[in-house]
C-alpha positions in Angstrom: 75.4 115.6 94.6 78.6 115.2 96.3 79.6 118.2 98.0 83.7 118.3 98.2 86.5 120.3 100.1 89.7 121.1 98.0 92.4 121.7 101.0 95.1 120.5 98.7 94.3 122.4 95.5 94.3 125.9 98.0 98.3 125.4 97.9 99.7 127.3 95.1 99.4 126.2 91.7 103.3 125.0 91.3 102.0 122.0 93.2 99.6 120.6 90.5 97.6 121.6 87.1 94.1 122.1 87.2 92.2 119.9 84.9 89.1 120.1 82.4 87.3 116.7 82.0 88.1 114.6 79.6 84.9 112.9 78.1 84.5 109.3 77.3 81.8 108.3 75.1 79.8 105.6 76.6 80.6 105.2 80.1 79.0 102.1 82.1 79.1 100.8 85.6 80.7 97.9 86.3 80.8 98.2 90.3 80.1 100.5 93.5 81.7 99.5 96.5 78.2 99.7 98.1 80.0 99.3 101.4 82.7 101.7 101.2 80.4 104.3 100.1 78.1 104.2 103.1 81.3 104.2 105.4 81.9 107.4 103.6 78.3 108.7 104.1 78.1 109.1 100.2 75.0 108.2 98.4 75.4 104.4 96.5 72.1 105.2 95.0 73.2 108.4 93.8 77.0 107.1 92.7 75.6 104.7 90.4 72.6 106.9 88.6 73.7 108.9 85.4 75.2 112.2 87.2 77.4 109.6 89.6 78.3 108.0 86.3 79.5 111.1 84.6 81.9 112.3 87.7 83.0 108.4 88.3 83.7 108.5 84.9 85.4 112.2 84.4 83.1 113.2 82.4 81.6 115.7 84.7 82.5 116.9 88.1 80.1 118.4 90.5 80.6 122.5 90.9 82.0 122.1 94.1 85.2 119.3 92.9 88.1 121.4 91.8 89.8 118.4 90.0 94.0 118.5 89.6 97.1 116.5 88.4 99.3 116.2 91.5 103.1 117.0 90.6 105.6 114.7 91.8 109.2 113.2 91.0 110.3 109.8 92.1 113.1 107.3 92.2 112.0 104.8 89.8 114.1 101.6 90.4 116.9 103.8 92.0 117.2 106.4 89.1 116.2 109.9 90.1 113.1 111.2 87.8 112.6 114.9 88.8 109.2 115.3 87.2 106.7 112.6 86.9 103.0 113.3 88.4 99.6 112.3 88.0 99.8 111.0 84.1 96.3 109.2 84.2 94.6 110.4 86.9 92.9 113.4 88.6 92.3 114.4 92.3 88.6 115.3 92.3 88.4 116.5 95.2 87.9 115.6 99.3 85.2 113.9 101.2 84.3 114.1 105.4 83.4 110.9 106.5 80.5 110.7 109.6 83.4 110.5 111.7 84.8 114.0 110.1 88.1 111.8 108.6 88.8 113.2 105.4 89.7 111.3 101.9 90.7 112.0 98.3 88.5 111.0 95.3 90.8 109.9 92.5 89.9 108.7 89.1 93.0 106.6 87.3 92.8 106.4 83.9 90.7 109.4 83.4 92.6 111.0 80.5 95.7 113.2 79.1 97.5 115.4 82.0 100.1 117.9 81.2 102.5 114.9 83.4 101.1 112.3 80.8 105.0 112.0 79.2 103.3 111.3 75.7 100.8 108.4 77.2 97.2 108.4 76.6 96.1 108.8 80.4 93.4 105.9 80.1 93.6 102.5 81.7 92.0 99.2 80.6 89.6 96.8 82.4 91.8 94.3 83.4 94.2 97.0 85.6 91.5 98.7 87.1 89.8 95.6 88.1 93.2 94.4 89.7 93.2 96.9 91.4 90.0 96.5 92.6 90.5 93.1 93.7 93.9 93.4 95.4 92.6 96.7 97.4 89.9 95.1 98.9 91.6 92.2 99.3 94.0 94.3 101.8 91.3 96.3 103.3 89.7 92.6 104.4 93.1 91.5 105.7 93.7 94.8 107.9 96.0 96.4 106.2 96.3 100.1 105.6 95.4 100.4 101.6 93.8 103.0 99.2 90.3 101.6 98.1 88.0 101.1 95.2 85.2 103.1 95.1 83.4 102.3 91.7 85.1 101.1 88.5 83.6 102.3 85.0 83.6 101.2 81.5 84.5 104.0 79.3 82.8 102.8 76.1 86.2 103.3 74.1 89.4 101.1 73.6 93.3 101.6 75.0 95.7 100.0 73.2 98.4 98.1 74.7 100.0 95.3 73.5 96.6 94.7 71.9 93.2 96.4 71.4 91.2 96.6 75.4 88.2 98.0 76.4 89.3 101.0 78.3 88.2 101.6 82.0 88.5 104.2 85.1 88.8 103.3 88.6 87.7 105.7 91.2 89.8 105.5 94.2 89.9 106.9 97.7 92.2 107.6 100.2 93.4 109.1 103.4 96.0 111.7 101.1 97.9 111.3 97.9 100.9 112.6 98.6 104.0 110.6 98.2 107.5 110.7 99.3 108.2 111.6 95.6 105.6 114.9 95.9 108.2 116.0 98.8 111.3 115.2 96.2 109.9 117.1 93.2 110.2 120.2 95.4 113.8 119.2 96.6 114.8 118.9 93.3 113.8 122.5 92.6 115.8 123.5 95.8 112.1 124.9 96.8 112.2 124.8 100.7 108.8 127.4 100.8 107.4 124.8 98.8 108.3 121.8 100.5 107.1 123.6 104.1 103.9 124.4 102.7 103.9 120.6 101.8 104.8 119.4 105.2 102.3 121.8 107.3 99.5 120.3 104.7 100.5 116.8 105.9 100.7 117.1 109.2 97.1 119.2 109.6 95.5 116.4 107.2 97.5 113.4 108.5 98.9 114.1 112.1 97.7 117.3 113.3 98.9 116.3 117.0 102.6 116.9 115.8 102.1 120.2 114.8 103.2 120.9 118.4 106.2 118.8 118.5 109.6 121.0 119.1 110.4 120.2 115.7 107.2 119.5 113.6 109.7 117.9 110.3 111.6 115.6 112.4 108.4 114.4 114.2 106.9 113.8 110.5 110.2 112.1 109.7 109.8 109.6 112.7 106.0 109.0 112.1 106.2 108.1 108.4 109.5 105.9 109.3 107.0 103.9 112.1 104.0 103.6 109.7 106.3 102.4 107.1 107.7 99.8 109.4 104.7 98.2 110.2 102.8 98.7 106.4 106.1 96.8 105.1 105.5 94.2 107.7 102.3 93.7 107.6 102.8 92.8 103.4 105.4 90.8 104.5 102.8 88.4 107.0 100.5 87.9 104.1 103.1 87.1 101.3 102.3 90.4 99.8 105.0 92.1 97.0 104.1 95.1 96.1 106.3 95.0 93.0 107.3 99.1 92.7 108.6 99.9 95.5 109.1 103.3 93.9 109.4 106.7 95.7 106.5 107.6 93.6 104.6 104.9 95.3 105.3 105.4 99.0 102.4 107.5 100.8 103.4 109.2 103.4 99.8 107.9 105.2 101.2 104.5 105.6 98.5 103.2 102.9 99.6 100.4 100.1 99.1 102.7 96.8 99.7 101.9 93.6 99.1 98.6 93.2 100.5 97.7 89.5 102.3 94.5 89.1 101.6 93.2 92.3 100.8 89.9 93.9 100.9 87.5 96.6 103.0 84.9 96.6 102.0 81.0 96.4 105.6 79.0 96.7 107.6 80.7 99.3 110.9 81.7 98.4 112.5 85.6 99.4 113.8 86.0 96.2 110.5 85.6 94.9 109.7 88.7 92.0 106.2 88.8 89.7 106.6 92.2 88.2 107.5 91.9 84.6 109.5 95.1 85.2 111.6 94.2 88.3 114.7 92.7 86.1 117.0 92.8 88.8 114.5 91.4 91.9 115.3 95.2 93.0 111.9 94.8 94.8 111.8 91.2 95.8 109.5 89.9 98.7 112.5 89.6 101.0 114.1 92.9 99.9 110.8 95.4 100.8 112.3 96.3 104.1 115.3 97.6 103.2 114.0 99.1 100.2 111.4 100.7 102.0 114.2 102.2 104.4 116.1 103.7 101.1 113.1 105.4 99.9 112.7 106.5 103.8 116.8 107.8 103.1 115.3 110.2 100.8 112.5 111.6 102.0 114.4 112.6 105.2 116.6 114.5 102.9 114.1 116.6 101.4 113.1 117.6 105.0 116.3 118.6 106.2 116.1 122.2 105.9 113.3 122.0 107.9 114.8 120.1 110.3 116.9 122.4 111.6 118.4 125.5 108.9 121.9 124.5 110.0 122.0 121.2 107.6 124.7 119.7 109.3 122.6 120.2 112.8 119.9 118.2 111.0 122.1 115.5 109.6 121.9 113.4 113.1 118.5 113.1 113.9 117.3 112.6 110.8 119.6 109.9 110.1 118.7 108.6 113.7 115.4 108.2 112.8 116.0 106.3 109.3 118.4 104.3 111.2 115.5 103.0 113.9 113.6 101.3 110.9 115.2 98.1 111.4 114.4 97.5 114.2 110.9 99.1 114.6 110.4 96.6 111.6 111.7 93.7 113.1 109.4 94.4 115.7 106.3 94.8 114.1 107.3 92.1 112.3 107.7 89.3 115.2 104.6 91.0 116.5 102.8 89.8 113.4 104.3 86.6 113.0 104.2 85.5 116.6 100.3 85.0 116.1 100.5 83.7 113.0 102.5 81.2 115.4 98.9 80.9 117.7 101.3 82.9 120.8 100.0 85.8 122.5 102.8 87.7 122.6 106.9 87.2 121.3 109.3 86.1 123.9 113.5 85.1 123.3 114.1 82.9 120.9 110.6 83.1 119.0 112.9 85.1 116.2 115.3 82.0 115.5 112.0 79.9 115.7 110.2 81.6 113.1 113.7 82.0 110.7 113.7 78.1 111.1 110.4 77.8 109.5 111.0 79.9 107.0 114.3 78.6 105.4 112.6 74.9 105.9 109.6 76.4 103.9 112.1 77.9 101.3 114.3 74.8 100.4 110.3 73.3 100.1 109.2 76.3 98.5 106.4 75.6 100.9 103.0 77.5 100.0 103.3 80.7 102.2 99.0 81.4 102.8 98.4 77.2 103.7 101.9 76.5 105.5 100.4 79.2 108.3 97.2 78.5 108.0 97.4 74.9 108.1 99.0 74.9 111.6 96.3 75.0 113.4 95.6 71.2 111.9 99.3 70.5 113.1 98.7 71.0 116.7 98.6 67.0 117.1 101.6 65.1 116.8 101.7 62.2 114.4 99.5 63.4 111.6 100.0 63.7 108.4 97.2 66.6 107.9 97.6 70.3 108.0 101.1 72.2 106.9 103.8 69.0 107.5 101.9 67.6 103.7 103.5 70.4 101.7 107.6 69.9 102.4 109.0 68.3 99.9 110.7 66.2 103.1 108.6 66.3 105.7 110.6 65.7 108.6 112.2 69.1 108.0 108.6 70.3 109.3 108.6 67.4 111.9 111.6 68.5 113.5 110.8 72.3 113.8 107.0 71.4 114.7 108.5 69.4 118.0 110.0 72.6 118.9 107.2 74.8 118.0 104.7 72.8 120.3 107.2 72.8 123.1 106.9 76.6 122.7 103.0 76.7 122.7 103.1 74.5 126.1 104.3 77.9 127.6 101.3 79.6 126.9 99.1 77.6 129.4 96.1 77.8 127.0 93.9 74.8 125.3 95.3 73.6 122.2 91.5 75.0 121.1 91.7 78.6 122.7 95.5 78.1 119.9 93.7 76.5 117.0 91.1 79.6 117.2 93.9 82.2 117.2 96.0 80.5 114.5 93.0 80.5 112.3 92.3 84.5 113.2 95.6 85.7 112.4 96.1 83.4 109.3 93.9 83.9 106.2 92.4 80.8 104.1 91.5 83.4 101.0 94.1 85.6 99.7 93.9 87.2 95.6 95.7 84.6 94.4 97.5 85.5 90.8 95.6 82.6 88.9 92.6 83.4 90.6 92.8 87.0 89.7 93.7 86.0 86.1 90.6 84.0 85.8 88.6 86.6 86.9 90.3 89.5 85.2 90.1 86.9 81.3 86.5 87.1 81.9 85.8 90.6 82.0 88.1 91.3 79.7 87.3 88.8 76.9 84.0 87.7 77.7 82.4 90.6 79.5 81.7 89.0 82.3 82.3 89.8 85.7 80.7 87.2 87.5 84.0 85.6 88.5 85.2 89.3 89.2 82.3 89.7 91.8 82.6 85.8 93.2 86.5 86.5 94.0 85.4 90.0 95.4 83.0 88.0 97.4 85.3 85.6 98.4 88.3 87.8 99.6 85.5 90.0 101.9 86.3 87.5 104.8 89.6 86.1 103.9 89.4 84.2 108.0 86.6 82.3 107.6 86.5 78.8 105.9 83.0 78.5 104.0 82.0 75.1 102.2 82.1 75.4 98.5 85.3 77.3 98.2 88.2 75.3 98.4 89.4 76.1 94.8 89.9 79.7 96.3 92.2 78.2 99.0 94.4 76.3 97.2 97.6 77.1 95.2 97.8 77.1 91.4 97.9 73.4 89.8 100.8 72.9 87.5 100.3 74.9 84.5 98.1 77.5 86.3 100.7 79.3 88.1 101.1 82.9 87.2 104.9 83.5 87.2 105.0 87.2 85.8 102.6 90.3 86.6 101.7 93.5 84.7 101.5 96.6 85.5 98.9 98.1 82.6 100.3 101.0 81.7 
């Protein structure tokens, strides 16, 4: 039996809707994340038991749970929607891990809520397993993220473009409070609620900020810094979120609501996969600017808390937002310097990186393999390594000459640099065609074997292993997935 705490449901009722279970016909376990369960101090055997399955499917909750659907608003592709909220999810409660860290347990696909806006509140097996795969891959890459605790089939169909098997995803996060949560109350001019929400977030995530002279401003500055680091981490592995709406930006700095996300194969800064991003608002190269735009909406919500005099509040809030580009560039350069085998950035390294990226873009070279194969490109006059990925290999040669000269300033052996490169550059990512293969097998053939294999491969993304070559390669002609879908 799990024992939950419920600090969010202690807030006033206007923050959420209390939920009763929405039973499903025949819940069947697909997967329990045993490693995550153990890290949280949960009993994986209980989660796999009939009682645990009832909870994970939303059929029955423990007495200590206070399931709620959270209220929030958000800018969706730039258009403000004053009421969104958990339309197909419930926050079951909070668990505290052995280190005293609090995590939400959230069920996605658990049925209708007052925020469903006419939807069925359910999820299909494919999108549930997609989020499971990508979330666990992000975690293995060292990027803050919500994580998948379990996936459960419901035994009931859902109807999208076709009749599909239904499922529920149990995920955990440090918090599910979003920029859009603050926007919900700002749209209602409910300053008391914004203040309560701000105190909750500080107490929960950033208790050290409670002693700041202006805690709301300190919160804004901290969230700006967390998001700058997060987006830089996304960019360093070629990740495209796809739906960077303000309701999909968590103030905890975790990646949340994967939907039509994708890891880029062939590099181009304008790359878009999301089927609903018709104009490329959230293209790969636009993600930093869109994060800053979202944070500006967050800052606007916090102005009444920063200073009672609105004019006095604007200047420091604007300064916090204006700091984002420099913070992002600092984080990006540190990450990509490591990806180039450098111990720390020096003057000129930014230009060296940009020159490589521009050459990659012209050739649409594979993002992941270009960096991974740099370790094979340390010696001159070799056709191995990254050179083979360029339409015009002499473009790579010209860049590599400058790169090798820069590496010479490191004062360490090539073998040490090769080790650095392989430690910073993954060989295995959740490539879209491999994810699609796993999902098709699960949905069409009820075969979760490819899903399990892919999870195993992605759990150790930096170590090349025998027999897994196909998981490291970009798609062949005809295999490339050009669009991804959110599943709602």
